[in-house]
N, C-alpha and C positions, 0 to 999 in steps of 0.2 A: 744514610749516609755511608758515601763514599771518599775511602781517602784519595783522593787525588789531589795533581797538580805539584805537590812538592814530592822531589824524588827521595828524600831522604828524613827520616823521621828523625826527633831527642829520643839524646841518650837521658834516659829519666831516672835517678834517684832518689827511692823511696823511703822514708823515715821510718821502718819497722818494729820501735822498744814495744809498741801496745798489741804487735799481732800474737802474743801471748795469751791475752786474753781469752775467755771463755767465750760461749756462743752470745750472741746478739744481731742486732742490725749492723757495726760496726764490723764484726768479724763475719758475717757473711759475704757482707758487701765486699770486703778487702780477698775472701778465700773466692770468689765469683770473678770479680773481676781483673784482679794481676795476673795470671796465667791468662786469660783472653788478650791484658793490654802486652803482655809480653811478645805474644806470637804476633798483632798484630804491629807495634817497634820493630820488631826482628824482622820481619816480611819485605817493610818500607826503609830497611835496613839504618835503624835505630838502635835502641836494647832497654834496657830495663835491669835495675841493681835495686836491692836490697839493706838496708844497715837495719841486720838484725840486731836485738837487745841483747839481755845476760841471756834472758829464755826465749829459745828461738819459737815462729810463727806455731801456732796449733794446727795449725795444716799442710797441708803439700806444697809446696812451688816445683812450677816444672824443670827442667833441665835450661830452656829458656833466660832464665830466671836469675841473675849471677848474687849470690846472697856472700853476705861480708859480715863476719863479723865485729860484735863490739860489746863491752862490759857495761853498756846501758839499762839498767835497771828500769823496771814498768811502772813502779814505783818506790816514795811518793812523788806526786808531780813533781814541784821546786828539782831534786836530786837529780830524777830524769832530764830534764830541761837541763839541766845545767849539765853533765854529763854524755848527753846528748847533742849540745854544743859544740864543745869540744871533739869528740868524736871526728864530728861532722867536719870541721875546718879542720882538721887533719886527715881525713877523707879527702878532702876537696883539693886538698894544698897540692900531696901525693898523685891524683892521679893528673892534676895540672902539669906537673916535673916530669913526669912517666908520658906529658903529651897523647893523652886521653881521658880529657874536661869528660864533665858532665854538664848536660846543657842547661839541666832543670832539677829540682830539687820538691819533693811532693812531699804534704803531710797532711794528715787527716786531725791530729790532734792537737790542744794547744797546751801551753805557749809553745812560740815556735820559738828555734834557735837564737841565737841574735849572730850578729856577725859572718853569716856565708856567703861567700861571695859569689852566687848563683843565683840566678832568677827563683822564684818560689813560684809553685801553686798549690792553696788553700781548699780542703775541700771539707764541709761542714756538715754535719751530721742532724744537728740540731742547738735549739739555745735555751735550754733547760737553765743552765748557770744562771740565767735571765729572766726566765719566765715562771719557772715553778713558783707555786706559792708558800711553798714552806724553805726556800733559799731565804738564810739569812740577808740584811740589805747590804753588810760589808760585803757579803762574794757578791752578792748582783753587781755593786760600785765594780770592785776588781776585777771581777769579768768581764764587763762594759769596757774595762778600761785593755785588759790581756787584745781582747775581740779588736776594737778598735786599732790598736796596732798591727796586728798580727794583718790586718785589711789593708793598711798605709803598704805596709811590706811587699805583700804577696803582688805577684804581675797577674796572677789570673785566680779570680776565687769561683769557687764551685761549690755546688748544696746538692739533696738528693729530692728532692721535691721543689714543684712552682711557689709549693704555700709557702717553703722556708727561702725561695729563691725572693717571693715578694719581701717578709720577713726581714731579712737578710738588707732588704733595699732600705728599708725605711728605717733602722738600726742604726745603719754605715750613711743616709744619706746620699748613695750611689747608684748608680742608673742603674735600671733593674736590669738592659738588654747585657750589660758586662760581665752580670753570671751565668756562669753554664750552669743546666741541669743535668748532673747521671743522677738516674736513679737507680735504685732497686728495682730485683725484677722475681718471677715466681718459675722463672720455665726450668727451677733446678730441684722444682719439687716431682717427681715421681709417684705420682697420688695412686693408692688404691682406691679399686671398686670399693664405695657407700654401703658399708654393711650397721645397720642403725637397730639395734633391737629396743625391746620395750625399753630396759631400765637402761637404755644408751648416757651418759650423761653430758655437761655442761662441761666447757672446754676454757678452761682461760691460759693462754702462751703468755713468757714474757718472765722476767726476774721478779719477783717478790720484791717490790719497794714504795714506799709511799707515790713518785708518780703515776704508777702504774694502777694505783686505788683497786686492788683486790680486794679490797673490806668491801664497796660497792656490791660486792657477789653475795657475800655475808647478808650484808644489810635486803638485798633481793630473795633470796631465799627466804629473811624470816616473813618478808612482807607476801611473799606468796608459795605458802608452803607445797603448793602442788608443783612447785616445777622440778627438774629434774635436779640432781646431785651436780659436785659438781670435781672436777678433777683440777690442778694448777700442776702447771708444766711449766718447770723454771725457779733456778738455783734463787736461794734469799739472800738475801741483802742486811746484813746487819741482825736486826733484829726481827724482821717484820714475821717470819714463818711464828714467832710467838705471840708476838701481836695480836695479828691474824685469829688463831688459835684459842686467845681468851677473850674475841671478840664474838666469835661461831659459841664461846660455852657461853657469854651472855645471852647470845637472841638465842639458845637452845636449837642449835644447825650442827655443832660440833660433828657430830655424825655421819653428817652430808657433804662434806670435803674430803678429796684426800692428796697428797703432797708427793708428787709424782719425783718432784726435783729437775734438776737438769736432763735434757734426753738425748740419744743422737738421733741422727735422721730416720731408721726405721722406724724408733718406738714414735715420735711425730705422727710418722705416714699412718699409722697404725690408731694412733688415738685418734687424727682427722680423719678417717674411715672411718670411728666410731662413734664420732659426735655430735650429739640430738645439735648441737650449735655450739659456735664460736662466739665468745662474749670477751670483747676487747674492752674495759671500763679506765682506758688511760688518761690522764690528767693535759698529757703532753708527747708529741711525735713527731721525729723529722719526717717522717716518710708512711710508714705502717706497714711495714713489711710481714706481718703474722697475717694484717688482715689481708693481705695480698694473698697467702698460700693458701691460709681458709680458703680463699674463694677460686682456687685453681685444684682445689683438693673439695669443689663443688660441696662447702657444705653452708649451712645457713647462716649468719652474721645479725649478729644485733651488738652496735660500737659505740661509745661516747661518742659525743656529736663537736669535735673537732678537724679542724680544719683540714689533716693530714688522713683524719680519714674519710672526711668526704671526698679527699684528689681521690687517693688509692681505690676506692668502695665505693661509688655513689649509688650503687644498688640497695646498699645495704640497709639495717632498719639502724636511725638511732636513738639514744637516749639522752637525758642533764644528768646533773646528778647526784640523784636520788635512790637510793632502793626501788623506790614504786615503780617511775620511771625504767630503771633496767629493768625489772620484772617484768613488764607491761612489752617494750621491746624484745624479752627474750619469747612472752607466747608469740609475739608477730613472725617472727622470724622463724620460728618454727611450723607456722602456716605455711613457712613459701612451700612450693609446689616444684616440683624435681625440673620441669620446661624452666622454669626460672631461674634455679639455678645453673641448671647446664645456661643458658644465654651468660648470666654474671661469669662464668667461667673463661666462656671463649673470649669474650671482651674483656678480660683483664689480661688471656693470655694477649691479647694483640695489642691493646696499651703498651705493656712492657715484657721487653726481655734483655738480657743477657751482654749480646752479641753488639744489637744495639746501644746498649750503656756503656759496653769497651769502645767503643768507636768517638761517642760522646767524648768522653774519656780522653784517648789519646784525641779527638781532635781539639781542644780545652790544652792539651799539655802541647801542639803547637803552636796556638794561638798566642801561649806565652814566651814562647823559642823564637816567636814569630815577629813579637811586640804588637799582636792587631787585638 
């Protein structure tokens, strides 16, 4: 996708109050895309700025990105939205008075600030507030209203997968063709050679929270005691780690779980290289970046049968919502041969790259400014 036909690219302001958050798909998306998008904009005569929050981004930004300070807190949500709206309106007015206005405001979090006199681009990562079974009905109603308002105000709407684009088109009753897909990628990962020992563990990567369904792996161990032990990589939300340990104790598999917490890229690479299989039992994902990273690392994959996983890793082994089904899928994944895993790795790298996604992002911004 080449950037041709327009001499000057837009000047984009990214709302970055939440960029201080920890590792995850949203964190990775911004870390990889913002520097690349800034370079593309700069080369074409535009520019990228980030309105930072009270806490700075948890990743490095290159010199091409203009960093603008604010006192916007990352949470709670309502307080952030009010403070962000005030800071944004003041900044836009200042830049207009200086004769160097922004052409577009980009956000990847909701609710969007009110009263901003600039076109708005919105990128949505998932619909968890609408779709998760454990989300209270009242919260779903509020989330639906917030999402509808945001979509009506957006000059351009983006998301991270074809799966999400189809869901958004249905939820918002808009044309699918109007939604831009800016996917994640996996080529940031520099995998280590696979070194799988006789006691290699199963690996479950992601925050410990109900939507990730880590308890399903505990049930799988109970259903099939011959499976390898499990390593959980990811920070716990709420008391999910305590609940998981209690369940493991009840099922008699407590000694077979290891909780590594949040890890850096180096530890992630080592764990992927030594994993017998990566198992991801999520109830909902907008993209499935962990599944993509696991493919790039050459690891066998057993995945919950959800649309995002099928899109990102079509060659994986899939399972439903029962522990026994998960155990059977793990057994099948463990039997995959090296040639098949290499083919899976190559296909993943061919389908997704951060450079291509950055070009998609800039094209979506251009479409917003040009009214396309």
